[in-house]
Structures are given as C-alpha cells and as structure tokens.
C-alpha positions in Angstrom: -1.8 7.0 -0.5 -1.5 10.6 -0.5 -3.2 12.2 2.8 -3.3 15.7 1.1 -2.8 16.4 -2.4 -3.2 20.7 -1.2 0.1 20.3 0.6 1.5 18.3 -1.6 1.1 20.7 -4.3 2.4 23.2 -2.7 5.4 22.1 -1.1 5.9 21.1 -5.2 5.9 24.7 -5.5 2.4 23.9 -7.8 -1.1 25.7 -7.5 -4.2 24.2 -5.9 -7.2 24.9 -6.8 -10.7 24.0 -4.6 -10.5 21.6 -1.3 -8.5 19.3 0.0 -8.2 16.0 -0.3 -6.9 12.2 -0.3 -5.4 10.5 -3.4 -4.7 7.0 -4.2 -4.0 6.4 -7.9 -2.9 8.6 -10.4 -4.0 8.0 -14.1 -3.5 9.4 -17.4 -6.1 7.4 -19.8 -9.8 8.8 -18.8 -11.0 5.0 -19.3 -8.6 3.8 -16.6 -9.4 5.6 -13.8 -9.3 3.6 -9.8 -9.9 4.5 -6.4 -10.0 8.0 -5.5 -7.9 8.8 -8.5 -5.8 12.0 -9.8 -6.7 12.9 -13.5 -3.5 14.5 -15.3 -4.3 15.7 -18.6 -0.9 14.4 -21.0 -0.9 16.7 -24.0 0.8 14.4 -26.5 -0.7 13.3 -30.0 -4.2 14.4 -28.1 -5.3 16.7 -25.5 -6.0 15.4 -22.2 -7.6 17.8 -21.2 -10.2 16.8 -23.9 -11.0 14.5 -22.1 -11.4 15.5 -18.7 -15.2 15.3 -18.9 -14.5 11.3 -19.2 -12.6 11.5 -16.6 -14.9 12.8 -13.9 -17.4 10.7 -15.2 -15.2 7.5 -14.5 -14.9 8.8 -11.0 -11.5 11.0 -11.0 -11.3 12.8 -7.6 -9.0 15.6 -9.1 -7.0 16.7 -11.8 -3.4 17.9 -13.3 -4.2 20.7 -15.7 -2.1 23.2 -17.8 -4.8 25.6 -16.9 -8.0 26.2 -14.6 -10.3 24.0 -15.3 -14.1 26.0 -14.5 -15.4 22.8 -12.9 -16.0 21.9 -9.5 -13.1 19.8 -9.0 -9.8 19.9 -7.1 -7.0 20.9 -8.9 -3.2 20.9 -9.6 -2.3 23.5 -12.3 0.8 23.0 -13.5 2.1 24.5 -17.0 3.0 21.7 -18.3 1.4 18.3 -16.8 4.4 16.2 -17.4 7.0 18.6 -15.6 4.0 18.5 -12.9 3.9 15.2 -12.2 7.2 14.5 -12.0 7.1 17.4 -9.6 4.9 16.2 -7.2 6.2 12.2 -7.2 9.6 13.7 -6.3 8.0 15.4 -3.5 5.9 12.0 -2.4 9.6 10.1 -2.6 10.5 12.5 0.3 7.8 10.7 2.6 8.3 7.2 1.5 10.9 5.2 4.0 10.6 1.6 2.6 13.9 0.4 1.0 13.0 1.1 -2.2 14.7 -1.3 -5.3 14.7 -0.1 -9.1 16.7 -1.9 -11.8 17.6 -1.0 -15.7 19.3 -2.8 -18.2 18.5 -3.5 -21.6 17.0 -6.6 -21.2 15.8 -8.7 -18.3 14.6 -5.7 -16.1 11.1 -6.7 -16.0 11.8 -10.5 -15.2 14.6 -9.4 -12.6 11.9 -7.2 -11.3 9.1 -9.9 -10.6 11.8 -12.2 -9.7 12.2 -9.9 -6.7 8.3 -9.3 -6.2 7.7 -13.5 -5.7 11.1 -13.6 -3.1 9.3 -10.6 -1.2 6.1 -13.0 -1.1 4.6 -12.3 2.3 5.8 -8.7 2.3 3.5 -5.5 1.2 5.1 -4.7 -1.9 4.2 -2.1 -4.6 6.1 -2.6 -7.5 5.8 -0.9 -11.2 2.7 -2.5 -13.4 4.0 -4.3 -16.4 6.9 -2.7 -18.3 5.2 0.6 -17.6 8.8 2.2 -16.6 9.0 5.1 -18.6 8.9 9.1 -17.9 4.8 8.9 -16.8 5.4 5.4 -15.3 8.4 5.7 -12.8 6.0 9.3 -10.9 3.1 7.3 -11.4 5.0 4.3 -10.1 5.9 6.6 -7.2 2.6 8.8 -6.3 0.8 5.3 -5.6 2.9 3.5 -3.8 1.3 3.3 0.2 3.4 4.8 2.8 2.8 1.9 5.5 4.6 -0.4 2.5 7.8 -2.5 3.4 9.3 -2.4 0.1 8.8 -0.3 -3.6 10.7 -1.8 -6.2 10.8 0.2 -9.3 11.7 0.0 -12.8 13.4 2.8 -15.0 13.4 2.1 -19.2 15.0 4.3 -21.2 15.1 5.0 -25.0 17.0 8.1 -25.4 19.3 9.9 -23.4 18.7 11.6 -20.5 15.6 9.2 -19.6 17.4 7.5 -16.8 18.5 10.4 -15.4 15.1 11.6 -14.9 13.7 9.0 -13.5 16.7 8.1 -11.1 16.2 11.7 -9.6 12.8 10.6 -9.0 13.0 7.2 -7.9 16.2 8.1 -5.5 16.9 4.2 -4.7 18.2 2.6 -1.6 19.3 -0.9 -3.5 19.9 -0.8 -7.1 20.8 -2.7 -10.3 22.0 -2.5 -14.4 20.4 -6.3 -15.4 23.2 -5.9 -17.9 24.3 -3.6 -20.6 23.5 -5.0 -24.6 22.9 -3.4 -28.2 19.6 -2.0 -27.5 18.0 1.6 -28.6 21.5 2.3 -30.2 19.5 4.2 -33.1 19.3 6.9 -29.6 22.1 5.4 -27.8 24.8 5.2 -30.6 26.9 2.8 -28.7 27.3 0.0 -26.0 29.6 2.7 -24.1 26.4 5.0 -24.3 24.0 2.8 -22.8 26.8 2.3 -20.3 26.2 5.6 -19.8 22.8 5.9 -20.0 21.9 3.2 -17.7 24.8 3.8 -15.0 22.8 7.3 -14.1 20.2 4.9 -11.5 23.7 3.8 -9.9 24.6 6.7 -9.4 21.5 8.3 -7.9 22.7 5.3 -4.5 23.4 7.0 -1.7 26.5 6.5 0.3 25.2 3.5 3.0 23.0 2.1 -0.3 23.6 -1.1 -2.3 24.9 -1.7 -5.9 24.0 -5.3 -7.2 26.6 -6.1 -9.5 26.5 -8.3 -12.7 30.3 -9.3 -12.7 30.1 -11.3 -16.2 28.9 -7.8 -18.1 32.0 -6.4 -19.9 30.7 -3.1 -18.6 29.1 -2.5 -15.4 32.4 -3.8 -12.6 34.7 -0.9 -14.3 31.8 1.2 -14.0 30.8 0.8 -10.4 34.3 1.2 -9.2 34.0 5.0 -8.9 30.9 4.6 -7.0 30.8 5.8 -3.5 28.8 2.6 -1.8 28.0 -1.2 -0.9 28.5 -3.4 -3.7 27.3 -7.2 -3.5 28.5 -8.6 -6.9 27.2 -11.4 -8.7 28.2 -14.6 -11.4 27.5 -18.0 -12.9 31.5 -18.2 -12.8 33.8 -15.8 -11.4 34.8 -17.1 -7.9 35.6 -13.5 -6.5 31.6 -13.0 -6.6 29.5 -12.2 -3.2 27.0 -14.5 -5.1 28.2 -17.1 -7.4 26.5 -20.2 -9.4 28.5 -23.2 -8.3 25.9 -26.0 -9.9 23.1 -26.9 -11.1 20.8 -29.9 -12.8 18.0 -29.4 -15.3 14.9 -31.0 -16.2 11.9 -30.1 -18.3 10.5 -28.7 -14.9 12.6 -27.0 -13.0 16.3 -25.6 -12.4 18.3 -27.4 -9.4 20.7 -24.6 -8.2 23.6 -24.5 -6.0 24.6 -21.3 -5.3 27.4 -19.7 -2.6 26.4 -16.3 -0.9 28.8 -14.9 0.9 30.5 -17.4 2.7 27.3 -20.2 3.2 26.3 -22.5 0.4 22.1 -22.6 -0.8 20.1 -24.9 -2.7 16.8 -23.7 -4.7 14.6 -24.7 -7.3 14.0 -22.6 -10.5 11.2 -23.5 -12.8 12.2 -23.9 -16.2 12.3 -20.6 -18.0 15.5 -21.0 -19.8 19.0 -20.4 -18.5 19.5 -17.0 -18.9 17.4 -16.9 -16.0 19.7 -18.8 -13.8 21.5 -15.3 -13.7 18.3 -13.7 -13.5 17.6 -15.1 -10.4 21.0 -14.4 -8.5 21.3 -10.9 -9.0 17.3 -11.0 -7.8 18.1 -12.7 -4.6 20.9 -10.5 -4.2 18.6 -7.4 -3.9 16.5 -9.2 -1.4 19.6 -10.1 0.6 20.8 -6.3 0.4 17.3 -5.6 1.6 18.1 -7.3 4.9 16.6 -10.3 4.6 18.2 -13.5 5.2 18.5 -16.4 2.1 16.5 -19.2 4.2 13.6 -16.7 4.9 13.0 -16.2 1.0 15.1 -18.8 -1.2 11.9 -21.5 -1.1 9.7 -18.8 -3.0 12.4 -19.2 -5.8 9.5 -22.3 -7.0 6.8 -19.4 -7.4 9.0 -17.9 -10.0 7.2 -17.6 -13.2 7.6 -16.0 -17.1 6.7 -12.7 -17.4 4.1 -12.9 -20.6 6.2 -13.3 -23.8 9.4 -14.0 -22.1 10.3 -17.3 -22.0 6.6 -18.4 -21.0 6.8 -22.3 -21.7 3.5 -24.8 -22.3 3.7 -28.4 -23.5 1.5 -28.6 -27.1 2.0 -32.1 -27.6 3.7 -34.8 -25.2 6.5 -34.4 -26.8 6.5 -30.8 -28.3 7.1 -28.0 -25.9 6.5 -24.5 -27.3 8.3 -21.2 -25.7 6.6 -17.9 -26.3 9.6 -14.9 -26.5 7.9 -12.7 -28.5 7.5 -9.7 -26.2 11.2 -8.3 -27.5 14.4 -9.5 -29.8 17.5 -7.5 -28.3 20.9 -8.7 -29.3 21.3 -10.3 -25.7 17.8 -11.8 -25.6 18.5 -13.1 -29.2 21.7 -14.9 -28.4 19.8 -16.5 -24.9 17.0 -18.4 -26.4 20.1 -20.0 -28.8 21.9 -20.3 -26.2 18.8 -22.2 -24.5 18.0 -24.6 -27.6 22.1 -25.8 -28.1 21.8 -27.1 -24.4 18.2 -28.6 -25.1 18.3 -32.8 -25.9 16.2 -33.0 -28.6 15.0 -31.4 -32.0 15.7 -28.1 -31.6 13.5 -25.4 -33.9 14.3 -21.2 -34.0 11.8 -19.0 -35.1 13.2 -15.6 -35.1 12.4 -12.1 -36.0 15.2 -9.4 -37.3 16.6 -7.3 -34.1 15.4 -3.8 -34.0 16.7 -0.2 -33.1 20.2 -0.8 -33.4 21.8 1.9 -35.4 24.4 1.6 -38.0 25.2 -1.5 -36.0 22.0 -3.1 -37.3 23.9 -5.2 -40.3 26.6 -6.5 -38.1 24.7 -7.9 -35.0 23.0 -9.8 -37.5 26.1 -11.4 -38.7 27.0 -12.4 -35.0 23.7 -13.8 -34.8 24.3 -15.7 -38.1 27.8 -17.4 -35.8 25.2 -18.5 -33.1 23.2 -20.3 -35.6 26.2 -22.2 -37.4 27.8 -22.8 -33.8 24.5 -23.7 -32.5 23.9 -26.8 -35.0 20.1 -26.3 -34.5 17.8 -28.8 -36.7 15.7 -25.6 -38.0 15.4 -22.3 -38.1 12.8 -20.2 -39.8 13.3 -16.1 -40.1 11.2 -13.6 -40.1 11.3 -9.8 -40.8 13.8 -7.1 -42.7 15.5 -8.9 -46.0 18.2 -7.2 -45.6 19.5 -7.5 -42.0 18.0 -11.9 -42.4 20.4 -12.2 -45.4 23.6 -11.0 -43.1 21.8 -13.9 -41.1 21.9 -16.5 -44.1 25.2 -16.0 -45.7 26.9 -17.0 -42.1 24.9 -20.2 -41.8 23.9 -23.6 -43.5 21.7 -22.7 -46.2 19.1 -25.9 -45.6 18.8 -25.7 -42.2 17.8 -21.8 -42.1 15.7 -20.4 -44.3 13.6 -17.0 -44.7 10.3 -16.1 -45.5 8.7 -13.2 -46.4 5.1 -14.2 -45.1 3.9 -15.5 -42.1 1.3 -17.7 -44.0 4.6 -19.8 -45.9 6.5 -19.9 -42.9 3.7 -21.3 -40.8 2.5 -23.9 -43.0 6.6 -25.2 -43.2 6.9 -24.9 -39.5 3.4 -27.3 -38.7 5.3 -29.3 -42.0 8.4 -29.7 -39.9 7.0 -30.4 -36.6 4.7 -33.0 -38.3 8.3 -34.6 -38.9 9.8 -34.5 -35.5 7.1 -35.7 -33.6 8.8 -38.8 -32.7 11.1 -36.8 -31.0 11.4 -34.6 -27.8 10.9 -31.6 -29.8 11.5 -27.7 -28.1 10.1 -24.8 -30.3 11.2 -20.8 -29.4 9.2 -18.3 -31.0 11.5 -14.8 -31.2 10.9 -12.0 -32.1 10.5 -7.7 -32.3 7.4 -6.6 -31.0 6.9 -5.3 -34.0 6.4 -8.0 -35.9 3.8 -9.6 -34.4 5.9 -13.0 -33.5 3.2 -14.4 -31.0 0.7 -14.9 -33.8 2.7 -17.1 -34.6 2.9 -18.7 -31.2 -1.2 -18.5 -31.6 -1.5 -20.4 -34.7 1.1 -23.4 -33.4 -1.6 -23.5 -30.3 -4.7 -23.2 -31.9 -3.2 -26.3 -35.0 -2.9 -28.4 -31.7 -5.8 -27.6 -30.2 -7.9 -28.7 -33.8 -5.9 -32.0 -33.5 -6.9 -32.5 -30.1 -10.2 -32.0 -30.4 
C-alpha cells in the first residue's frame, strides 16, 4: 500500500493536486479498477484521458495525468504519464525491505516465476500477474507490492533493446536470473549476443551482496556473469561443478522423481510431469529460494504443488490412452526444441502439431531448417505443420516426407489429425500442440477436446 500518494509524488519530482490519500492498486484500463486504485491515463492508440470519467465511475481514487483535470479528485501530474508511472515506481521501490527476486529469459520465465511462488507457499509473496512483464507491467507490479510482504517476484520481458535496463532500474533486484538465452525477438535484438546483452542488464542491477542464479547449461550466460560483482549460485543438468546439480530422475505419466545435489547435500523431490525441460526450470527456481535464505527441507515438498501455466505444457488425459499437451502460448526456438525432445522420450505413439516460429528476423529460414533436423532425428510417428509456407518448406526439405505434412488450412489439419488419432487408439499416444500465439494453435487443442467429448457422450 502507498500510504501517502502525495508524499510519493513529491519525492518522485511530480506535481500533486488535491487531498492526500493512500493507494493499493494501479490501473491503466478504466474497466479494471480495483480497490483504492490510481488510474494512469496512458496515451497510446487511444488517449487514456478520454476514459477518466469511466475510471472514476468504476471507483478510481486518484489519477495520473499529463495535464490537470477540472475534477474534484486527487491528481498526479506529469507531462508523460508513462514516465510518471516509472518515476513513482522507482521511488516506491526504495521503501520495500523484502528480498526481491527477478527473472528474465528467452523462454520459461513465467513458468519459473510461478514455480518460485509455489515453492514459497506459506509466505506472503507478491508477484507479477500472468506475463504482465513489460514497460507498464513492471512499474505497476512494484507499486502494488505491499510493504509488509515477505517476498516479491518480478518478471521482466523485452521486445526491443533497452527495455530490460529500464525495468531493472525500477526493480533493483536482490536475486536475479536469466532462465536462458535463445532465438527470440531477433527482429529487434538481431543476434543471440544481442539477446544476451539485453537480458544481462537485469543481472547488472544486482548489488554486491545480491545473488545471481546461473544456468551453466546455457552457452552464453556463464561467461557473462563472470564479470559481475555479486554472489553466484550455479545450476546444471550435467555440469558436476554446479552448486545445484541434477543427479538422477525417474519419470512416470504423473511425475518426475528427482534427485539433486544442493551444495554438499543430496535431496529428492517430486515434480509433476509438465515436460522434461521443466527439470532445469525447477532447479533454477530452487536456487532462487535457497538464495533467499530458506533451507531446502523447508520448501522442497512444495514442488508437488507446481502446475503448468495455461498454454505452457498443460497436460490432460483425453482418453485412457490419449494425452494432449497444450503448449500453444508461444513458439521460441528453444521451446520448440523442448517439445520435440519431450516427445522423443515418450514410450508410445508420438504426434507433434506445430506452427512456424515468429520474430526470428533474418535467421528465420535457418532456424526452421534446424527444426527440420530435430524432427528427422526425433523419429516421431506424425508431424502436422501449419503457418508460413516458405518457412515450413525449409522444415520439409530436411525430413522424411510421409511422416511430416504441411497444411494451409486448420480445417484440413484437424480432419487428418483426428483420422490419425483414431488409427492410434490401441496404443498409448501423446500429442503436443506447439505454436506461436498469432497462429491461434489453441483452436486445434479445443477442436480435439470437443471431438472427444462428443464421442464420450
């Protein structure tokens, strides 16, 4: 809670008009006003000032505006309301005394964030809602952090250069990590080294007594963090020098039984079967909580409560023999490879439905050729492709044609997919639907659900 909005605004160098009030929440949508809300009039495609009457009607207690409004309501005035929002958040951060854990990465950051929050079950934890991790979401998350909470977990995302540095200036993390550095947002960041530099700005914001969680299995992160002046906890699936190391795991349809070494002691824990790639994600989450000063014995049992986030490897049993995995939130290169790897380990019929990958810039065709090589080596039973025909042609040139098919229409894909599933009904079958959000691959997931729910009636 912001106990004195007036004091905060003045300390941030902003003009304040009206009586002093306390604020609990921040809103940029006039239809999403919550208790004791500050409404921020953002000027974007629409001018947020047009929605001030609606915001007040819905309960806004104060406004952040670019010019004084002739209204009897407390107002913070700043020529640029986005800069004003950031200034308020940066000033408010100074009052927060709890450890702040922050993370970024090319993929997996929302999943790891949710894992950390789950491991901290029983503590008072404020955290980024959904994937609201951009230039608006970060300051809003900080401003809504209650001062009496035990922890805050803040996710930082980027589309363009400079966005992570701007977020890090506000977050000022005590514990920070990059989950991985992969081919994402290359249209703006250009190269993997460019991605590393952008993501690395979060780690550079750590104080000398802060903790950097280091993924040793990433090609670029270890070299980058060597230059940082802070504590480090290293994590790996195979590097024996790691502080936290995966020793062994056994997998069933329900869960992974995992053995890890945390510094000099061995521990076991159960992780729901939400994809092999989440073994490393769970280790990164564990490292964050250890860095926060909590002993493994106090939180490892919480791993059983970990769930997949909607559209991020959400698994469900459609029939006794058919498992459907919804992994349609996004399709970065690393996430696509993780889906292929997971199917490779499955003992039964393996079906992948995948869209082309987005935001790869000049390297798009090269990464789709790599995708074709993965599919060739994975030896899946059937692959259904959808999306950009030129990019998917790069995939098709690398693979055995009769097992991999490209579709221009979802209807044709759905028809052939259901026919193939019917032929596989006597065997244990796993389908992963993987895709970029712009292709709405969740429609294929829903089509499978509906088709089988009708059969079961």
